[in-house]
Backbone as numpy.savetxt, mean C-alpha at the origin, in Angstrom:
# Nx Ny Nz CAx CAy CAz Cx Cy Cz
16.55 -4.43 20.98 15.46 -4.35 21.15 14.91 -3.84 19.23
15.18 -2.74 18.60 15.08 -2.44 17.20 14.18 -3.93 16.13
15.20 -4.61 16.75 14.80 -6.04 15.97 13.27 -6.30 16.18
13.35 -7.03 17.53 11.87 -7.15 18.09 10.40 -5.85 17.70
10.97 -4.40 17.66 10.01 -3.51 17.14 9.98 -2.80 16.07
10.56 -3.88 15.05 9.97 -3.61 13.79 9.07 -3.66 13.07
8.22 -5.27 13.85 6.86 -4.51 13.17 6.07 -3.67 13.34
6.47 -2.90 14.88 5.52 -2.79 15.51 6.12 -1.17 14.73
6.71 -1.60 14.50 7.43 0.17 13.37 7.32 0.34 12.38
6.70 -0.84 11.84 6.13 -1.58 10.31 4.75 -1.56 10.28
4.16 -1.59 11.03 2.91 -1.52 10.86 1.95 0.16 11.33
2.80 0.58 11.99 3.01 1.71 11.94 2.75 3.19 10.90
3.66 2.38 10.52 4.32 3.13 8.95 3.02 3.35 8.00
2.42 1.31 7.93 0.74 0.74 7.23 0.38 1.86 7.22
-0.21 1.73 8.64 -1.42 2.54 9.43 -1.16 3.97 8.82
-0.15 4.52 8.61 -0.09 5.80 8.49 -0.62 5.91 7.03
0.28 5.29 6.37 0.10 5.21 4.78 -1.56 5.62 4.45
-2.24 4.14 4.86 -3.66 4.54 4.96 -5.16 5.55 5.41
-3.84 6.05 6.27 -4.41 7.22 6.27 -4.52 8.56 5.85
-3.07 8.36 5.05 -2.90 9.02 4.50 -3.53 9.32 3.08
-3.48 8.01 2.36 -4.64 7.71 1.70 -6.20 8.61 1.63
-6.37 8.06 2.34 -8.17 8.14 3.43 -8.28 9.53 3.32
-7.10 10.36 3.64 -7.58 11.77 3.43 -7.55 12.76 2.86
-6.80 11.73 0.74 -6.40 12.51 -0.17 -8.99 12.96 -0.33
-9.72 12.58 -0.25 -10.25 13.19 -0.73 -11.37 14.26 0.75
-10.50 14.20 1.56 -11.23 15.38 2.91 -10.48 15.99 2.54
-9.21 16.15 1.89 -8.17 17.06 1.98 -8.90 18.15 0.88
-9.49 17.83 -0.56 -10.00 18.05 -1.39 -11.06 19.29 -0.75
-11.72 18.67 -0.12 -12.72 19.47 -0.02 -11.80 21.37 0.33
-10.94 21.03 1.06 -10.94 22.20 1.54 -9.61 23.02 0.52
-9.72 22.55 -0.77 -8.61 23.09 -1.72 -7.71 22.07 -1.77
-7.07 20.93 -1.27 -6.00 20.59 -1.94 -6.23 19.69 -3.35
-4.94 20.00 -4.25 -5.17 19.46 -5.22 -4.63 17.60 -5.38
-4.92 16.96 -6.28 -4.55 15.38 -6.89 -5.87 14.69 -7.02
-5.73 13.09 -6.62 -6.35 11.85 -7.08 -8.54 12.96 -5.72
-7.64 12.86 -4.97 -8.53 13.46 -4.43 -9.81 14.73 -4.22
-9.11 15.83 -5.58 -9.83 16.58 -5.74 -11.01 16.36 -7.33
-10.20 14.83 -7.67 -10.96 14.98 -8.76 -12.31 13.32 -8.11
-11.92 13.02 -6.96 -12.98 12.12 -7.09 -14.67 13.57 -6.30
-13.56 14.17 -5.69 -14.87 15.12 -4.50 -15.33 16.06 -5.72
-14.68 16.57 -7.10 -15.06 16.78 -7.93 -16.45 16.63 -8.02
-16.35 14.90 -8.94 -17.12 14.14 -9.50 -18.36 14.16 -8.31
-18.21 13.48 -7.46 -19.28 13.23 -6.80 -19.88 14.68 -7.10
-19.79 15.73 -6.75 -20.00 17.14 -6.23 -21.30 17.17 -7.46
-20.82 16.97 -8.61 -21.01 17.31 -9.84 -22.26 16.35 -10.95
-22.61 15.01 -10.12 -22.25 13.37 -9.81 -22.70 12.61 -11.35
-20.67 13.50 -11.91 -20.19 12.78 -12.49 -19.27 11.44 -12.76
-19.83 10.18 -12.56 -20.12 8.39 -12.13 -18.16 8.59 -12.52
-18.78 8.68 -13.78 -17.20 7.78 -14.58 -15.75 8.85 -14.74
-15.40 10.16 -13.98 -14.39 10.77 -13.86 -14.31 9.47 -12.02
-15.31 9.64 -10.90 -15.00 9.86 -10.19 -14.43 8.65 -9.43
-15.31 7.21 -10.58 -14.87 5.93 -10.64 -13.29 5.78 -10.88
-13.26 6.72 -11.90 -11.71 5.84 -11.69 -10.63 6.59 -11.52
-10.38 7.66 -10.58 -10.22 8.34 -9.29 -10.24 7.82 -7.87
-11.32 7.30 -7.85 -11.50 5.95 -6.97 -10.65 4.89 -6.58
-10.97 4.40 -7.84 -10.60 2.54 -8.32 -8.67 3.02 -8.21
-8.14 4.44 -8.90 -6.79 4.44 -8.55 -6.13 4.38 -7.16
-7.55 5.17 -7.05 -6.45 5.23 -4.79 -6.96 4.52 -4.16
-7.48 3.68 -4.80 -7.43 1.74 -3.88 -6.70 1.08 -4.52
-6.23 1.18 -5.91 -5.51 0.67 -6.06 -4.03 0.93 -5.78
-3.49 2.02 -4.97 -2.61 2.35 -5.22 -2.53 2.25 -3.09
-3.75 2.57 -2.81 -3.54 1.33 -1.12 -2.75 0.02 -1.33
-3.78 -0.17 -1.75 -3.09 -2.05 -2.20 -2.01 -2.14 -2.42
-1.70 -1.20 -3.56 -0.28 -1.74 -3.56 0.87 -1.66 -2.50
1.22 0.17 -2.14 1.48 0.59 -0.82 0.74 -0.30 0.05
-0.05 -0.83 0.39 -0.23 -2.05 1.73 0.74 -3.88 1.06
0.68 -4.14 0.19 1.18 -4.98 0.28 3.16 -4.32 0.48
3.17 -3.50 -0.46 5.03 -2.89 0.02 5.09 -3.18 0.71
4.48 -2.95 2.11 5.72 -2.17 3.46 4.98 -3.51 3.95
3.81 -4.27 4.11 3.85 -5.95 5.24 4.85 -6.09 3.93
5.16 -6.45 3.07 6.35 -7.56 2.59 8.65 -6.53 3.42
8.16 -5.21 3.19 8.92 -4.66 3.72 9.22 -5.06 5.72
8.13 -5.50 5.93 8.10 -5.51 7.22 8.54 -7.09 7.80
8.04 -8.03 6.82 8.50 -9.35 7.42 10.27 -9.40 7.17
10.70 -10.20 8.41 12.39 -10.50 8.55 12.60 -11.06 7.18
13.43 -10.37 6.26 14.12 -11.58 5.19 14.55 -12.29 5.85
14.67 -13.65 4.91 15.41 -15.31 5.02 16.39 -15.31 4.22
18.22 -15.25 4.64 19.05 -15.53 3.85 18.94 -16.01 2.04
20.39 -16.84 1.83 19.62 -17.31 0.24 18.91 -19.04 0.81
18.19 -19.43 -0.23 18.21 -20.71 0.29 19.47 -21.44 0.10
19.39 -22.30 0.46 20.50 -23.34 0.34 20.26 -24.47 -0.01
20.83 -25.13 -0.77 19.90 -27.50 -1.72 20.82 -27.81 -1.26
21.10 -28.50 -0.57 22.00 -29.13 -0.69 22.25 -30.00 -2.15
23.66 -30.68 -2.43 23.38 -31.52 -3.61 22.69 -32.88 -3.91
22.38 -33.07 -4.80 21.64 -34.84 -4.51 22.46 -35.73 -4.49
22.38 -36.83 -3.95 23.89 -37.83 -4.48 22.84 -38.69 -5.25
24.67 -39.17 -6.10 24.23 -39.35 -7.20 23.63 -41.21 -7.28
23.20 -40.88 -8.50 21.69 -41.89 -8.50 23.03 -43.33 -8.89
22.94 -44.31 -7.96 23.52 -45.29 -8.28 23.18 -46.46 -9.96
24.96 -47.24 -10.65 24.04 -46.67 -12.11 24.12 -47.97 -12.04
């Protein structure tokens, strides 16, 4: 039953990763550090450049983790075997 449940489990892991990244900025409001703190500080000080850079870094990290978790969820196929080509008539 585990192979049948693997896509659902990986979807849950994917959603958890995305939720944790979205919580980075919210956690900065209560004093947590990291990229969320840079975004929050930039918003409060109206510093567009650093806020944009940190926000873009969070988005790129989210895209990377999303693609990685989706690829891990796909069932792996064995090595593809290519049949040898028949010799051409002379």
